C-alpha positions in Angstrom: -5.2 -4.2 -9.3 -2.9 -5.8 -11.8 0.6 -4.4 -12.3 1.6 -3.8 -15.9 4.7 -2.5 -17.7 5.0 1.3 -17.8 3.8 2.9 -21.0 6.0 4.9 -23.3 4.3 8.2 -22.3 4.2 7.7 -18.5 7.7 8.7 -17.4 6.6 12.2 -16.1 3.6 10.7 -14.3 5.8 8.0 -12.7 8.2 10.7 -11.6 5.5 12.7 -9.9 4.1 9.5 -8.2 7.6 8.6 -6.9 8.2 12.2 -5.6 4.8 12.2 -3.9 5.3 8.7 -2.4 8.6 9.6 -0.8 7.7 13.2 0.2 7.4 12.4 3.9 9.5 9.3 4.1 12.2 9.6 6.8 14.7 7.5 4.8 14.3 9.4 1.5 17.0 11.5 -0.1 14.4 13.1 -2.3 16.1 11.9 -5.5 14.2 8.6 -6.1 12.4 10.0 -9.2 15.8 11.1 -10.6 17.3 7.7 -10.0 14.5 6.0 -12.0 14.9 8.6 -14.8 18.6 7.9 -14.9 18.1 4.1 -14.9 15.7 4.6 -17.8 18.1 6.8 -19.7 21.0 4.5 -19.2 19.2 1.3 -20.2 19.6 -0.1 -16.7 15.9 -0.4 -16.0 15.3 -4.1 -15.9 11.6 -3.6 -15.2 9.3 -0.7 -14.5 5.8 -1.7 -13.4 2.8 0.4 -12.5 -0.6 0.0 -10.9 -3.5 2.3 -11.7 -7.1 3.0 -10.8 -9.7 5.1 -12.6 -8.0 8.3 -11.6 -4.3 7.6 -12.5 -1.2 5.8 -11.3 -1.3 4.4 -7.8 2.0 2.6 -7.6 5.3 2.0 -9.3 8.2 -0.4 -8.9 11.6 -0.5 -10.6 14.4 -3.0 -10.8 18.0 -2.6 -12.0 21.1 -4.8 -12.3 23.5 -5.3 -9.4 26.7 -7.3 -9.0 27.5 -9.2 -5.9 31.2 -9.8 -5.3 31.7 -9.0 -9.0 29.1 -11.6 -10.1 26.4 -10.2 -12.4 22.9 -11.6 -12.9 21.0 -10.3 -9.8 18.6 -7.4 -9.6 17.9 -4.6 -7.1 14.3 -3.7 -6.5 14.1 0.0 -5.8 12.3 2.2 -5.5 8.8 0.9 -4.5 6.4 3.8 -4.6 2.7 3.9 -3.7 0.6 7.1 -3.9 0.0 8.4 -0.3 -3.8 8.0 -0.6 -3.3 4.3 -1.7 -0.9 3.1 0.9 -1.8 0.1 3.0 -4.3 -1.1 0.4 -2.2 -3.8 -1.3 -0.7 -1.8 -4.1 2.9 -2.3 -2.9 2.2 -6.0 -2.3 0.9 -6.5 -5.8 3.9 -4.7 -7.3 6.4 -6.7 -5.3 4.8 -10.1 -6.1 4.7 -9.1 -9.8 8.3 -7.8 -9.8 9.6 -11.0 -8.1 7.8 -13.3 -10.5 8.9 -11.3 -13.5 12.6 -11.1 -12.5 12.7 -14.8 -11.7 11.1 -15.6 -15.1 13.7 -13.4 -16.8 16.4 -15.6 -15.3 17.9 -13.4 -12.7 19.7 -15.2 -9.9 17.9 -13.3 -7.2 17.1 -9.9 -5.8 18.4 -7.4 -3.3 16.5 -4.6 -1.5 17.8 -2.0 0.9 14.8 -1.6 3.3 12.7 -2.5 6.2 13.0 -6.2 7.1 9.5 -6.3 8.6 8.0 -5.3 5.3 10.2 -7.1 2.8 10.5 -10.2 4.9 6.9 -11.1 3.9 8.3 -11.6 0.3 11.0 -14.0 1.4 13.8 -11.4 1.6 16.2 -11.8 4.5 19.4 -10.2 5.8 22.4 -12.3 5.0 25.9 -11.0 5.9 27.3 -12.9 2.9 25.8 -10.1 0.8 26.6 -6.6 2.1 26.9 -2.9 1.3 29.8 -1.1 3.1 28.5 1.4 5.7 24.9 0.0 5.7 23.6 -1.8 8.7 23.4 -5.5 7.7 19.8 -5.9 8.9 18.6 -3.6 6.1 20.5 -5.3 3.3 18.0 -8.0 2.3 18.2 -10.6 -0.5 16.3 -13.5 -1.9 18.1 -16.0 -4.2 16.1 -17.6 -7.0 18.8 -20.2 -7.5 21.8 -21.5 -5.8 24.6 -21.1 -5.1 24.0 -17.4 -4.3 27.0 -15.2 -4.8 28.6 -13.5 -1.8 30.4 -10.2 -1.4 29.8 -6.5 -1.8 26.7 -5.4 -3.6 27.3 -2.9 -6.3 24.4 -0.9 -7.8 23.8 0.6 -11.3 25.6 4.0 -11.6 22.3 5.9 -11.4 22.3 5.2 -7.7 25.6 7.0 -7.2 27.6 6.1 -4.1 25.5 4.2 -1.6 
């Protein structure tokens, strides 16, 4: 499976995939598909990659801009969505590897993810109190700089995410 950029006519299918992927997730607000649609509409979608098999889309990953302590140039990877029947088959791993490589090649200073340290740690993302989100436990605010020095301070997301 090789991730590729989303096609111009795939927004609805991506929305369905995201909704299905998060349907039973304990940490879901149920608005992940709407966030991606809002990022797309506002021009804040830095990348939108999909994986597919012979039956349709199996995974999707999005990235959008963040500022850290007022410094621009970093990206947030979210959401990462894998169709329920394809989870634990390497789809998410392929999407993450491709997103990280693409964002680094685009010249972003690094990435942030709000998520499970056990999962995202395998991609070099770690908790660092120097980059934080008010009200969010520090161990779930993960980052990976591509260059140094990495900015410090509060992470602010694209408006599509609303208040975090």
